C-alpha positions in Angstrom: -84.8 -149.2 -162.9 -86.9 -151.6 -161.8 -86.4 -153.8 -159.1 -87.9 -156.6 -156.8 -88.0 -155.5 -152.9 -88.5 -158.0 -150.6 -89.6 -157.3 -147.1 -89.8 -160.3 -144.7 -88.5 -161.4 -140.7 -87.2 -164.0 -139.0 -87.8 -164.9 -135.6 -84.4 -165.8 -134.7 -81.5 -165.6 -137.4 -77.6 -167.3 -137.5 -75.6 -166.2 -140.7 -72.2 -168.4 -140.1 -68.8 -166.7 -140.5 -67.1 -169.1 -141.8 -64.4 -168.9 -140.4 -64.9 -169.0 -136.4 -65.3 -172.7 -135.4 -66.2 -173.4 -131.8 -67.8 -169.9 -131.0 -69.8 -170.0 -134.5 -70.1 -166.2 -135.2 -73.1 -164.5 -137.2 -72.5 -161.9 -139.9 -75.5 -159.1 -139.1 -77.5 -159.4 -141.9 -77.2 -162.3 -144.0 -75.0 -162.7 -146.7 -74.9 -162.6 -151.0 -74.6 -166.0 -151.1 -77.2 -167.3 -148.3 -79.9 -164.7 -150.2 -79.1 -165.4 -153.3 -79.2 -169.5 -152.7 -81.8 -169.3 -150.0 -83.9 -166.9 -153.8 -82.5 -170.1 -156.0 -84.0 -173.3 -153.9 -87.1 -170.7 -153.6 -87.5 -171.2 -157.5 -86.4 -174.8 -157.7 -83.5 -173.1 -159.9 -80.9 -175.7 -161.3 -78.1 -173.5 -162.5 -77.3 -170.0 -161.5 -80.1 -167.3 -162.8 -77.3 -163.5 -162.9 -78.8 -161.0 -160.0 -77.5 -158.5 -158.3 -78.9 -157.8 -154.2 -79.4 -155.2 -152.2 -79.3 -155.6 -148.2 -80.5 -154.2 -145.5 -82.2 -154.4 -141.8 -82.2 -154.6 -138.4 -82.2 -157.2 -135.5 -83.6 -156.7 -132.1 -80.7 -158.3 -129.7 -78.2 -161.2 -130.1 -77.9 -164.2 -127.9 -75.5 -167.2 -127.5 -76.5 -170.4 -127.6 -74.5 -173.6 -126.1 -74.3 -176.5 -128.0 -72.7 -180.1 -127.6 -69.9 -181.1 -130.0 -69.1 -184.5 -130.8 -65.6 -185.4 -132.0 -64.7 -189.4 -133.2 -61.4 -189.4 -132.9 -59.2 -191.6 -134.8 -58.3 -194.0 -133.0 -59.8 -196.6 -129.8 -58.8 -194.8 -127.0 -58.3 -197.3 -123.8 -58.8 -194.3 -121.3 -60.7 -191.3 -122.0 -63.7 -189.8 -124.1 -66.9 -192.3 -124.5 -67.1 -195.6 -126.3 -70.1 -195.9 -128.7 -70.7 -198.3 -131.1 -71.8 -197.0 -134.7 -74.4 -198.3 -136.9 -71.4 -198.8 -140.0 -68.2 -198.7 -139.2 -66.4 -197.4 -142.3 -68.8 -194.0 -142.3 -69.1 -192.0 -139.4 -72.8 -190.3 -138.1 -74.9 -188.7 -135.7 -76.5 -191.9 -134.6 -74.5 -193.9 -132.5 -75.2 -196.2 -129.1 -73.8 -194.8 -125.8 -71.7 -198.0 -124.1 -69.2 -196.3 -121.2 -67.9 -193.4 -120.6 -64.5 -192.6 -119.0 -65.0 -190.5 -115.3 -62.3 -188.6 -115.1 -58.9 -187.6 -117.2 -56.8 -190.0 -115.6 -57.0 -193.3 -114.0 -59.8 -194.8 -116.8 -59.6 -197.9 -118.8 -62.8 -199.2 -120.5 -60.3 -202.7 -121.0 -59.9 -203.2 -116.8 -63.7 -201.5 -116.0 -61.8 -199.3 -114.2 -63.1 -195.7 -112.9 -65.8 -195.8 -116.2 -69.5 -195.7 -116.4 -70.9 -198.4 -118.1 -74.5 -198.0 -119.6 -75.1 -200.9 -122.1 -73.6 -204.1 -120.2 -73.8 -206.4 -122.9 -72.4 -204.1 -125.9 -69.2 -203.5 -123.4 -69.0 -206.8 -123.2 -68.8 -207.4 -126.4 -66.3 -204.9 -127.0 -64.5 -206.3 -124.4 -64.4 -209.5 -125.9 -63.7 -208.9 -129.3 -60.5 -206.9 -127.9 -59.4 -209.5 -126.0 -59.7 -212.3 -128.3 -59.8 -211.0 -131.5 -58.7 -208.0 -132.5 -58.2 -207.8 -135.5 -62.0 -208.5 -136.3 -64.0 -206.5 -138.4 -66.9 -205.4 -136.0 -64.2 -203.7 -134.4 -64.8 -201.1 -136.6 -68.2 -200.1 -135.3 -66.6 -199.0 -131.7 -65.5 -195.4 -131.6 -64.0 -193.3 -129.0 -66.1 -190.2 -129.5 -65.1 -186.7 -127.5 -67.5 -183.7 -126.5 -66.7 -180.3 -125.6 -69.2 -177.2 -124.9 -69.2 -174.5 -128.2 -71.3 -171.7 -128.8 -73.3 -169.9 -131.4 -74.7 -166.4 -132.2 -78.4 -166.3 -132.9 -80.2 -162.6 -133.9 -83.8 -162.6 -132.5 -86.4 -160.0 -134.2 -84.9 -159.8 -137.4 -86.4 -157.4 -140.3 -85.1 -157.5 -144.1 -85.6 -155.1 -146.5 -83.8 -157.1 -150.3 -83.8 -155.4 -153.5 -83.1 -157.8 -156.5 -82.1 -156.8 -159.3 -82.3 -159.5 -162.8 -83.7 -160.3 -166.2 -87.6 -159.2 -166.1 -88.3 -163.2 -166.5 -86.4 -163.6 -163.7 -87.5 -160.9 -161.6 -91.6 -162.5 -162.4 -90.3 -166.0 -161.2 -89.1 -164.6 -157.9 -92.5 -162.8 -157.3 -94.4 -166.1 -158.5 -92.0 -168.1 -155.9 -91.8 -166.3 -153.2 -93.5 -168.2 -150.6 -92.0 -171.2 -151.3 -89.3 -169.1 -149.7 -89.0 -170.9 -146.0 -85.8 -170.0 -144.1 -82.8 -167.3 -144.5 -79.6 -168.9 -142.8 -80.3 -172.3 -141.2 -83.4 -174.6 -141.8 -85.3 -173.6 -139.0 -84.8 -169.5 -139.7 -87.9 -169.5 -141.0 -88.9 -166.1 -143.0 -92.3 -164.3 -142.8 -92.6 -162.7 -145.7 -94.0 -158.6 -145.6 -94.0 -158.1 -148.8 -92.9 -158.5 -152.4 -93.5 -155.6 -155.0 -91.9 -154.2 -157.7 -90.6 -150.4 -157.5 -89.2 -147.7 -159.4 -86.1 -146.2 -158.5 -85.8 -142.4 -158.4 -84.0 -139.1 -159.0 -82.3 -138.6 -155.2 -83.1 -134.7 -155.0 -82.1 -134.0 -151.0 -80.1 -135.6 -148.0 -81.4 -139.5 -147.4 -81.2 -141.5 -144.2 -81.4 -145.2 -143.8 -83.1 -145.7 -141.1 -81.4 -149.7 -141.9 -78.1 -151.1 -141.2 -77.1 -152.5 -144.4 -74.2 -153.4 -146.7 -72.4 -151.1 -148.4 -70.0 -151.1 -151.1 -66.6 -149.6 -150.8 -66.0 -148.1 -153.1 -69.5 -146.6 -152.8 -68.3 -145.7 -149.4 -64.2 -144.8 -151.0 -66.2 -142.2 -153.7 -68.0 -140.5 -151.3 -71.5 -141.5 -152.1 -72.2 -142.7 -149.6 -71.9 -141.2 -146.3 -71.8 -143.9 -143.1 -72.7 -140.8 -139.7 -73.9 -140.6 -136.6 -75.1 -137.8 -135.8 -72.2 -134.5 -137.3 -69.5 -137.2 -136.9 -68.3 -139.4 -139.9 -67.5 -143.1 -138.2 -66.3 -146.1 -140.6 -68.5 -149.3 -140.4 -67.6 -153.0 -140.6 -65.5 -154.1 -143.5 -67.3 -158.1 -145.3 -65.4 -159.6 -147.9 -69.0 -161.1 -148.5 -69.0 -164.1 -151.3 -72.1 -163.5 -153.4 -72.1 -166.4 -156.2 -69.2 -169.0 -158.0 -68.1 -170.9 -160.0 -67.0 -174.7 -160.1 -63.5 -174.7 -161.4 -61.3 -177.9 -161.1 -64.6 -179.1 -159.0 -64.0 -177.3 -156.7 -66.0 -174.6 -155.5 -64.2 -170.7 -156.5 -66.5 -168.1 -155.1 -66.5 -164.8 -156.0 -66.3 -162.6 -153.9 -67.2 -158.9 -152.9 -65.8 -156.0 -150.3 -68.8 -154.3 -148.7 -68.9 -152.4 -144.9 -72.1 -153.0 -142.4 -72.7 -149.7 -141.4 -75.5 -147.9 -140.1 -77.3 -144.4 -140.2 -75.8 -144.2 -143.6 -76.9 -141.8 -146.0 -76.9 -139.8 -150.0 -77.6 -136.8 -151.7 -78.4 -135.2 -155.1 -74.7 -135.9 -155.8 -74.7 -139.8 -154.8 -74.0 -141.2 -158.1 -73.9 -145.0 -158.9 -76.2 -145.5 -156.3 -79.6 -146.1 -155.8 -83.2 -144.9 -154.5 -87.1 -146.8 -154.5 -88.1 -143.7 -152.7 -88.1 -145.2 -149.5 -85.1 -147.5 -149.3 -81.9 -146.6 -150.3 -79.9 -149.4 -152.8 -76.7 -150.7 -153.4 -76.9 -153.2 -155.7 -73.7 -155.6 -155.6 
């Protein structure tokens, strides 16, 4: 079986778990939908090209980075948050002018100029005059109450990935030709360095083979015993994930096709393994 094998590295990467909010957690490897989406972008595909993907790799360490989260309140508050002016009151934007800020949890008032820090005197006076003399003015839409909070996201460092792709011959050739258009996987700033992009042929499995990388393995292949997760002589479990692969538009909404996979390391196959592939160097479990 002919596959396209891509080896790449990333200085850093964040593959966000959708359900995390305050602490934006990352998957240990990019999900299949993330890789497939990045490949489609590199090839400038306008419609989905069916493909199966095997993902394995490793990272050196994980760190947490802090960031300030900005949240606009639904109404103007007189005693809390930060008073700001936005370009368009009907649209929320990351662009705003900081006018004044409440200094403590209680006892603040923008209208009474009590216990606040003023940063833009001209706009502050405009706000107070509008609020006092013309409270129904459309111009007040441009004034918002903003609150901030400290949140965190996880970052993987010094990542190595080995990706195998199975698809029709034309698609594989197109990916190979456009591989250096693959700029990032994960966030836009998670740049990739392509180390290899070659065709490989799957080979017969003649002996036990242990993966040097961690990887996503289909749950069914572990249940059937085609893949064994172990550390030394002890058989151990991995981490079960329900990862998205692709999606269809149904009733104008994205409905994702999700796959049950196990993230594990030190997994192995042998001559009795079925429904699993080997390219002569790496175990390949296509999803």
